[in-house]
Phi, psi and omega in degrees: 000323187295317176302320178298316181294320180293321178296318180298319180294322180292320181286322184229072182296130179287169179302133178080011183293336180282345174281177181302127184293141177246120184295149181289141177291154178292134178262100185280097183287119181253347174210160189267150158257201175275183188295326179295321178296321178296319178298318180298316181295316184294317182296320182274357184260332190265112171067031183240159168289148176301322185291348182266007186302312183293321179299310182292326174298319179295321178295319177295321177296321179299320177297319177296321180292332176300321175295324178295322178296315178299327182284356179264255185299316180301316179294325178297320179295319178297319181296321180289330179281335181237251174199172186294328182292314179297318180298317179297319179295322178295315179296317179296320178297319178296320178296321179295318178297319178296320179298319178296319179297319178295316180299325184279338188243329186272135179236143176292135177267341183204141177244137183290168179210163178103348175077187184297324180299321178294320179297311182295324178297317177295321179296321179297321178297317183294313185287343176278350183277122181301322181299325180301313183289322178296317179293318180297320178294323176296316177298321177299318182293317181291334181272344186301314179297326181285305186278326181277329182258294183296330183292338182210310192266355180295314182297308179295330177296313180291329175296316183284318186280330186234002177064030183277148170294160188299318181296318178294321178296321178294322177297317179297319179296324182293341177294333176293319178293321177297318178299321177298318180297323177284324185286326185301306177293331180294312179291324177298315179296314182299315181298315178297325184290316184268352178075026180228147175251314190291315184298312177297323180293319179296318178297314181297315181296320179297311182291325176298316181297318180295318180294320180292319178298320177297318180297320185281318193260340181269115184277157170067028179290144174299147183303320177300324178292321177299318179297319179296316180297316180297321178296316181293325176301315178292317183299309182286329177295336179293351173300346175307332182302335180287343175299323180292321177294318177299316180297316180298318186277352180267001182223162175300157183303325182293343181248007184296321178296319179295316181293320178293318179297319179295315178299318180294326177297319177293320181296308182288338176288350179301317180297318180295334179275308192273333178298311176288330180294315177298320177298320178297316180295325176295318179296324180293333180257007182297139185254015174091001181278142178224159175277178179297336179268001178093001179286145180289140177248139183239148177279163179300321179296328177296318178296318180299318179295315182293320182285350173300333178298324178288319177300317178297322178297320178299321178295317178298319178297322178298315179297319179297317182296326179299334181268356180285141178276132177292138180258348181054036176061026178228148177296128185261348183231000000 
């Protein structure tokens, strides 16, 4: 991890990097996010300037999005060449190898203390903080097009709206994930560079919302334009990475892990919320058509109506973000 972090600092030195380096404070994680959140915290915690937190978080997010791209069209091609069981076993085997590699190489830098009472006490402090919920809602909004749309409903939407075969629709959907991979380190670097969190995040959420609304509501777009829009939705949506920096800087260092974990729970919960919600809205507008295998078929207008829920979430996130306090890349508490 350290060579990667040193390279990032050399390529994108944060403000004041030429001055005497100040080591990053320990982030005492008291509750978990998922594994990607842990990687982001660890990468940005070991041997880095405090000002590089968003950049390194973005680089870790980009690595995660690379896996998302592989999980779209490439996995679909493998499945078509073999079968779903073989594909699942291959993915599981790759995950097992990665787990062994992590177990063999990664070492804990700090171990918690104080027991369960200390953990629950820290969690209570975090969830009582108004800033925590505003940031989490913003993160939920920026993630909705990725996890709620690209994560499940993007492929059938492109099949219905543009008559694309499934593999082509999956490839088109993966451009959103690719855009996210490019956008995360870009927004992280920009935020660290200008010393602001809220302004880049507000810009990214606004442009993401406009691009997603255009994709959903404007009919008959040329496929190249659709590809550009999906990429831009991912690119601007990756400004979400700044939610983690905002959460970290809005709490004491001892609670930064808890605040990041809570924000990450809201972010990853987007898929669990919007994937079934969009499905429910589609079922409510279903017109009785089925495929030869008995699967329900939906019209493009049905998808537009259902995906309005994601557009509405983006608007709610914008309102929440307007109420968030700027941290100026410094711990405020």
